[in-house]
N, C-alpha and C positions, 0 to 999 in steps of 0.2 A: 516360531522359536520354541525350543524345548524348555520344559520347566527346569529352573536352576536357581540355586540359592546365591549364585554369584551375579553381581550386577554387571551387565554388559558394558555399561557406561564407565565402570571402574577399570575396565581393561584398556590397554594401549590401543587396540583396534577400535574399541568403542569411542574413545576420545578422538582418534583421527577421523573416524566416520562423521562424528558430530561437527568437528571443525570444518571438514570438507563441505558438508551440507550447509552450514551457516555461511561459508564463503560464497557459495552459489547464490544463496538468498541475498547476501550483501551486495553482490555485483549487480543484481537486477534492481534492488531497491534504491541503491545509490544513484543509478542513472536517471531516476525520476527527479532528482534535485541538483545533480552535479553541474547542470548547464545553467542554473539560475543566474549566478553572478557573471557568467560569460555572455549573457544575452546582449549587453551593449556592444561588446566587441564583435559578436556575430552579426549584429544589425549593421554596423558600419562597414564591415568587411564584405558582406554578401548583398548589401542593399535591400534589406528587409523593410517593408512598410511596418508602421506601428501595429496595424491590425493583424498582419500575417505573422509577426514575430511570436505571438502566443502559440503558434502551431509547432514551434520547436519543442515546447513543453507538452502541448496538448496532443500532438501526433503520437508521441510515445504512450501517453495515457490512454488514448483512444483505442489502439490495437491491443495494448496490454490488458485493459479491462474487457474489451470486446471479445477477445479470443480465449480468455482465461478458462471459461467453463469447458470449451472444446478441448483445450490443452489438458485440463485435469481429467476429463473422462477418457481421452485418448491414452493417457498414462495408465489408467486402470485396465483398459482393454488391450492396447498394443504392447505395453511393457514400459515400466517407468524409466529404465535405462535408455531404451531406444528414443523415447521422447526427450529425455534430458540431453542426450548427445546431439540430437537434431536441433534442439533449442540453442545449445551452446554454439554450434556451427553457424546457425542463422544470426545469432546475436553478434558473433565475432565479425562475420562478413559485413553486416550492416554497420557496425561500428567503424570498420575500415572505410566504408563508403562515405559515412558521415564526416570522417576526418579529412577526406580529400575533396569534399563537395565544394564546388565553385559557383553555385547558384542557390537561391532560396529554395526553389523547387526540389533540387537534388538533396538538400539537407533534410527537408520535410519528409521526402520519400524514404530516405534512409532511417529516419526516426520511426516512421510507421512500421517498417520491417523489423527494426530493433525491438519495438514493443511486442511484435508477434513472437519473436524468439524468446523474450522474457516470459510471455504467457505460456510457453511450453515448459520453460525451465522451472518456474516457481512451484506450480502445483505438483509436478513430478518430484521435486526435491522434498517438499513438505510431506508428501505421502510416503516417501522413502523413510523419512524421519519417524513418522508415527507408526509405521509397520516394523521398523527396526528396533526401536526402544519401546518394548511392550510392557515391561515392568512399570508399575505405577510411579515409583520414585524416579526411575530413569526417565520416564516420559515427561514428568513435571520439570525435571532439570533440563532435558533436551528442548522442550517447548519454551522454557524460560530463556535459554540461550538464543533460540530462534526469535522470540519476541524482543529480546534485547537488541539483536542485530537489526530487526525491522525498525525499532524505535530510534536507534542512534544513527541509522543510515541517512535519514533525511538531513540531520544536522551535519554529519560528517561530509555528506555530499556537497553541501554548500561550501564548507571549508576547503575541501580538496579542489573543487572547481575554481575557487578564488586563487589558490596557490598556483595551479597549473596555468590558468589564464594570464596571471600577472607575470609569472616567471618564464613561461614558455610561450604558449599560444592557446587560443580557445580550441584549436583542433586536438590538443592533447587530452581534453576531457573525453574524447572518443577513442583516441589511440591508446590510452592507458588500459582500455578493456582488452586489447589484443594479447599481451603477454599473460594476463590473468586468465583469459579464456583458454589459452593454450595449456596452462598448468591444470586448470579444472578439467579439461577434456582428457588429459592423460590420467588424472586422478580418478575420473569416473570409471574407467575400465579396471582400475586397481581396487577401488573401494566398493563399487556397486555391482552386485551380481546380476547376470542377465536373466530374463524371464521369457517364458513362452507365451505368445498371445493367447488369450482366452478364446473359446469357441464362439463367444458372442460377437466377435469382430466380423463373423460371416454375415450377421444381420445388423450391421451398424446402422444406427438411426441417422441417416444422412439428412432427411427432411428436418428432423429436430435440431441437428447441428446448424443447418442453414438458418432456421428460424430464430434460434436463440442468439446466434452470433450476429445476425442482422439486427435484431432488436437491441442488443447491447451496444453495437457500434452506433446505431442511430440515436439511442438515448444519450450516450456519452458525447457524441457529436453535437447534439442539441444543447446539452448542458454547457459545454465549453464555448459554444458559439453564441449562446443566448445573451451574454453581456453586450456584445457588439451588435448583434442583430435586433435585440429588443425582445423582452419576454412576451409582450402582447402582440407581436407581429404574427401574421398568418403563417409565415415560414416556421417560426419556433413552435407555435401551437401545432401546426401540421406534423412537424418532426416528432414532437412528444406523443401526439395521438397515434402516429404511425408506429412508434416504438411500442406503445401499449398494445396496439392491435396485433403486432407480430408476437409479442409475449403471450397474449391470450391464445393465439393460434398454436404457439409452441406448447402451452400447457394442455391444450386439447389433444395435440398429437401425442404427448407423453402419456396421457391416460389410455390411449388406444394401442400404442406400439408395444409389441411383445418384449423388446429389449430396448427400452428408452435411453436416450443419452443421459438424462437426469431422472433417475427413478424418484418419483415424488414421495416415495416412502422414506427417503432420507430425511425429510422434514418432520417425520414422526419421531425421530431421535430427539428426545426431550431437550428443549433448550437451544437446539442448533440454530433455528431461525432467529431466536431472540439474540443470540450471541452475534450473528451476522448483522442484525439490525443495529446493535450497539456499536459495532465497528464502523458502519456507514456514518452514523451520527457523530461519533468521536473523531473519525478521520477527517470529516468535514471541518471540524474546529482546529485540529492539530495542523493539518497540511496548510490551511489558509493562514494560520498564525505565523508559521515560518515564512510564508510568502510575503505577508505585509510587514513583518519586522525586518526582513531583508531589504525591502524597498525603503522603509523608514531609515535604516542605517545608511543606505547609499544615497538616497535622494534628499533627505532632510539633514542628517548628521554629517554627510559628506564623506563617508567611509570609502576607502578604496576597495577593490575587489578582494584583495588578500586580507584586509582588515575585517571586512564583513564575514569572510570565511572563518578567520581565526576567532571571531566572536563566539562561534558555536563549539569550540573545543571543550569548554567546561560543561556544556550541555550534553555532549556525547558521554563524558565521564559520569555525569549525573544519571543519565538513562541506564548506563551499564550497572551502576550501583543499585538503582531502584529495581532493575530486572532481577538481579541476584537475590535481593531481599524478597521480592514477590514470589519467585519460584520456590523459596523455602517456606513460604507461608501457606501454600495451597493444601498440603497434607494436614495442616493444623486447623485452618479456618475456612478453606475452600476458595473458590474463585469469586463468588458474589461480593463479599466485603472488600476483596482486593480491587476488583474492577471499579466498584462504586466509590470506594475511597479515592482511588487514583483519579477518576473522572471529576470528583468534587474538588480535589486539590488542584487539578489542572484548570477547572472552571474559575476558581478563585484567582489563580496565578495569571490566567489570560485576561481576566477583568482588571487585575493590577496593571498588566501591560497596556490596557486601553487608556491608562492615565498618562501615557508618554507625552512629554512636553515638546514644544518646537525646539527649544534650546536645551535639549537633554544631554545626558552623558551615559556612556555604556556602563560604568561602574555603579552609578547612582540610580539610573532609571531602567536599565535593561537586565543586567546580570542577575540581581537578586530574584526577580520575577521569572527569568528564564530557568534558573536552577530549580525553583519550585515546580515550574511546568515540566521540567525534565523528570522529576520524581514521579509526578502523576502520569506522564507519558510511559515510563517504564512499567508501572503497575498495570495500566490499561492494555498495552500491547501484549504483554506476557499473559495476562489474565484472559483476554478475549481469545487469543490463539489457543490457549489450553482448553477453554470451555468449548470452542467451536470444533475441536478435534476429539473431544472425549466421547467414548462410547461408539465410535464409528467403526463398522466392520472393515477389515483390511481391504476387501474388494471395492470399497467405496472411499478409500482414503484419499485418492487423487481428486475425486469430486468434492469432498469436504474441504480439502486444501484450496481448490479452485474457488469455492464459494466464499471462504473468508478473505481470500486475496481479491476477488472481484468486489467484495464489500469495501475493501480498503481503498481501491482506486475509484470506485463509484462514489464513495464518500468524498474523496479528494476533488473529483470533478464537480460534484454537487456543491461543495463548500465554495470553491473558487467562483462558480457561476453565480451563486447567491450573494456572497459577500463582496465580490468585485463590484456588483451593481450598487451595493450600499456605499462602498468607499467612493466610487466614481461619482455617484449622484451628489453626495455631500461635498466632495471636492469641487465639482463643476458649479454647484450653487454658490459656494464661497468665491470662486474665481469670477463668476458673473457679477458679484458684488464688489469686485476689485480688491479682494483680500490678497495678501502676499502669498505666493505659491507655496512656500514651506508651511505656512499656517493652514492653507487649504488642504494640502496633502496630509498633514498630521491629523487634522480633524476627520478626514475621510478614513484614515487608518484606525482612529479611535472608535468610530462608529462600527466599523467592520469587526474589530476585536471584541467589542461588547457582544455582537451577534455570535462570534465564535464561542465566547464563554457561555452563552445561553445554550448553544448546542451541546457543549460538554456537560453542562448540568443535566440536560435531557438524556444524555448517554448514561449518566449515573442512575437516573430513574429507571431506564430500561434494564440496566444491569441488575438492579435489585430483583427483577422478575425473571432473569435469564438463567441463573445457576443456583445450586444449593450449596450448603456448607461443606460438602465433601469434595468439591471441585468438579463434580460431574454435572451435566445439564439437569435442570430440575424436571421432575415428573409432573404430568398434568393428568387429572382424572378423566378428562374428556378425550384424550388421545391415547391410543394403544401404542406402547413403545415397540419398535421393531426389535427382533432378536439381535443381541449383541454378542459377538464372538469373544469368548473368554481366552485371553492370551496369557493369563498368569500361569 
């Protein structure tokens, strides 16, 4: 983009572009949580077993996280609009298939394909955002909007899923994607310019793509399956070891390949790895918190699907407000204090939620702590996304976007795997002692939420080392920074 004193974001075209990009992100993010409150209806209608029901959620998470790096690098090499269009088409077709599914296997298969489409869409969209809004002030605001969408989508997804399931059918949590996808597909050709593939596509790192995708798929599969299979079983240990071996082979391949899928030099961009790590740890706490609080509302307090969904409306508003505040703070104080403050606030709020009683109430025991959590969530999501994309050359924007989004869903899988064991173990122990089920469930949720708060506090510690006060990743004297393209 040429040098100009006029803010592109201040123009009508800039605003429309940002709105479009955020809507693409929202569509993908919301589908990770929209089915939560619909699970009981899906189970009874399609005859899911308790063990297999988790794959309605985990199937999407598996391919979403597993194919993210491949989707991000493909966007850089093949063209961002090409990958975005392909992703929207795959996402829409798989949503239609999920909506008409009449067996458990068909629905899980559709969710696996749906996650693959999302893995193409999100990194392409975020890389378009970071290469379009190149002015510092514009980029802060654009990434702030993106972070707000990412943060509020989890809460809004639960609400929308509850409304659709109770008023229509669980199938509408998938069919609602079709008209939205159609609008986004049309808008893509009007808003996003086409690109010529780079010459490096002729030497595409196929082996690297196979290794990293296989490693991520196996790792996420092991994490989501560990609570039911057992952490100490030969199966789980073998899967984790296998994922690690594949990742080591991938790293060795990247060092030797002339045009690697993931140039390891990207991790020399100061602070990028720390920002991604912060996201993994923070998302483990946030994603799991929503999961356990939703279960508490439905299984202990007796909320209906629409009541559980409506309970998150104030949370979405809180995230949006916090995101707006955060995006205006970056140019003044940088991302480090914003992320750290948000994570600490969220840690305290989630610990507050861990005190939920068996005979609790929404207004007295949930809403105040959820609103404080929302404030922390908005700060963390906006701050981490800004830090992870700062200083990244345009030709690696898709890869950087894929890395932060992979961190998001890897964190979600990791959190559910660890904290579900904590909750289930506590609940089973109390049930074996003949405790009432509501008491046992609540105690399990309490223990898990304490663990979530500890992870969020850990994210604050990492964030303090991730970024400096200007909002750019911090420098390290032991690592040479890669050249950064000046877009100003």
